[in-house]
C-alpha positions as CSV (number, residue, x, y, z in Angstrom):
1,M,43.2,-119.2,160.8
2,K,40.8,-120.8,159.2
3,T,40.5,-124.5,159.4
4,K,39.1,-127.2,157.1
5,S,36.0,-127.7,159.2
6,N,35.2,-124.0,159.3
7,R,35.4,-124.2,155.3
8,I,32.7,-126.9,155.1
9,P,29.8,-124.9,156.0
10,A,30.8,-122.1,154.0
11,L,31.0,-124.1,150.8
12,L,28.0,-126.0,151.6
13,F,26.1,-122.7,151.8
14,F,27.8,-121.4,148.6
15,Y,26.6,-124.8,146.6
16,L,23.0,-124.6,148.0
17,S,22.7,-121.1,147.3
18,L,23.4,-121.9,143.6
19,W,21.2,-124.8,143.7
20,L,18.3,-122.6,145.1
21,I,18.9,-119.7,142.6
22,P,15.8,-120.0,139.8
23,A,17.0,-120.6,136.7
24,Q,16.5,-118.0,133.9
25,A,14.1,-119.4,131.1
26,A,15.9,-118.9,127.8
27,D,14.1,-116.6,125.1
28,P,11.5,-118.1,123.2
29,I,12.3,-118.7,119.4
30,Q,9.2,-116.7,118.4
31,T,6.2,-115.8,120.0
32,Q,2.6,-115.5,118.6
33,Y,-0.7,-114.2,119.6
34,G,-3.4,-116.6,120.5
35,I,-6.6,-116.4,118.6
36,N,-8.7,-115.4,121.4
37,G,-6.4,-112.6,122.4
38,E,-6.2,-113.7,125.8
39,M,-3.1,-115.8,125.6
40,E,0.3,-115.7,123.8
41,V,2.2,-118.7,122.8
42,D,6.2,-119.1,122.8
43,L,7.9,-121.6,120.7
44,L,10.7,-122.7,123.1
45,S,12.5,-125.1,121.2
46,V,12.7,-127.1,118.1
47,S,14.9,-130.1,118.2
48,E,15.7,-133.2,115.9
49,S,17.2,-136.3,117.2
50,G,16.8,-140.2,115.9
51,G,14.4,-139.0,112.9
52,I,12.2,-137.1,115.5
53,L,11.5,-133.5,115.6
54,T,10.1,-132.2,119.0
55,A,8.5,-128.8,119.5
56,V,7.9,-127.5,122.9
57,F,5.5,-124.3,123.5
58,A,4.5,-122.5,126.5
59,Y,1.0,-121.0,126.6
60,R,1.0,-117.9,128.6
61,N,-2.4,-116.4,130.0
62,T,-2.1,-112.7,129.4
63,G,-5.6,-111.8,129.8
64,S,-7.5,-111.0,133.1
65,D,-9.8,-113.8,133.4
66,K,-9.3,-117.7,133.3
67,I,-9.3,-119.3,130.0
68,S,-9.0,-122.9,128.7
69,I,-7.4,-124.5,125.9
70,R,-8.8,-127.4,124.0
71,Y,-8.1,-129.0,120.6
72,T,-7.5,-132.3,118.8
73,V,-3.8,-133.1,118.2
74,S,-4.6,-133.7,114.5
75,E,-5.0,-130.2,114.1
76,V,-1.1,-129.5,114.8
77,Y,1.2,-129.8,112.1
78,F,4.3,-128.4,110.5
79,L,4.7,-127.2,107.2
80,E,8.1,-128.1,105.5
81,K,8.8,-125.1,103.3
82,S,10.9,-126.4,100.2
83,E,8.3,-129.5,99.6
84,G,5.1,-127.8,100.8
85,K,4.3,-130.9,102.7
86,K,2.3,-131.2,105.9
87,Y,3.6,-133.5,108.7
88,H,1.6,-134.3,111.6
89,V,2.1,-135.3,115.0
90,L,3.6,-138.9,115.6
91,V,1.5,-141.6,117.0
92,D,2.8,-144.6,119.0
93,S,1.8,-148.4,118.5
94,T,-1.5,-147.9,120.2
95,G,-2.7,-145.2,118.0
96,E,-2.1,-142.3,120.9
97,P,-0.3,-139.2,119.6
98,L,3.3,-138.1,121.0
99,A,2.3,-135.0,122.8
100,T,1.5,-133.5,126.2
101,P,-0.8,-132.5,128.2
102,L,-2.9,-135.1,126.3
103,N,-6.4,-136.3,127.2
104,N,-8.4,-138.5,124.5
105,R,-6.5,-137.1,121.8
106,F,-7.0,-133.6,122.8
107,I,-4.6,-131.1,124.0
108,G,-6.2,-129.8,127.3
109,I,-5.6,-127.3,130.0
110,P,-8.9,-126.7,131.9
111,S,-9.4,-122.9,132.9
112,S,-9.0,-124.0,136.8
113,Q,-5.5,-124.3,135.8
114,F,-4.9,-121.5,133.5
115,K,-5.5,-118.3,135.5
116,P,-4.3,-114.7,134.4
117,G,-0.5,-114.9,134.5
118,A,-0.2,-118.7,134.3
119,R,2.2,-120.7,132.1
120,K,1.6,-124.1,130.7
121,L,3.9,-126.1,128.6
122,V,2.9,-128.4,125.7
123,W,5.2,-130.5,123.3
124,F,4.6,-132.4,120.3
125,K,6.6,-135.4,118.5
126,F,6.7,-135.1,114.4
127,P,8.6,-137.2,111.9
128,A,11.7,-135.3,111.1
129,P,11.7,-133.2,107.9
130,P,13.9,-134.1,104.9
131,E,17.7,-133.8,105.1
132,G,17.9,-130.6,102.9
133,S,15.0,-128.8,104.9
134,E,15.9,-125.2,106.2
135,T,13.0,-123.8,107.6
136,I,9.3,-124.9,108.6
137,D,6.1,-123.3,109.7
138,L,4.4,-124.7,112.9
139,V,0.9,-124.6,113.2
140,L,-1.3,-124.9,116.0
141,P,-5.0,-124.4,116.0
142,D,-5.7,-121.5,118.7
143,A,-2.5,-119.4,117.7
144,L,-1.1,-117.5,114.6
145,P,1.5,-119.8,112.7
146,F,4.9,-119.7,113.8
147,E,6.6,-119.3,110.4
148,N,10.2,-119.5,108.9
149,I,11.5,-121.6,112.0
150,A,15.3,-122.2,111.3
151,L,16.3,-126.0,111.4
152,S,20.0,-126.5,112.8
153,R,21.1,-129.7,112.2
């Protein structure tokens, strides 16, 4: 007969094993090739909250050498399809772009951190597009455009 004290270690083991199982990454919304041919960029999520649109990307080094990423945040934007209007990354009250990894208004991942097989996350915050907008194109300077991204509201 099992007692309460025998079940506690079993339950503890069960809950710990669930916690230790690595979470599966969700499928990307869209994947584009990097311009250098040595990486791919996944659009992981696009969400809107409080008048702000957040886009999260994963850069993947698919080449056989270390690579680096460096571009100014001012080169990142989305194009609202119905108006044909560009929306650039928001800045805070000090003029710093709302993006990361940020270093002096540049998105940067040094080659020492971006070895073959590595994956690095980057996010940007934009003003939300007008209410009637259904799709946008997201543009990063070092990848092909992410086109016809559906907005769910």
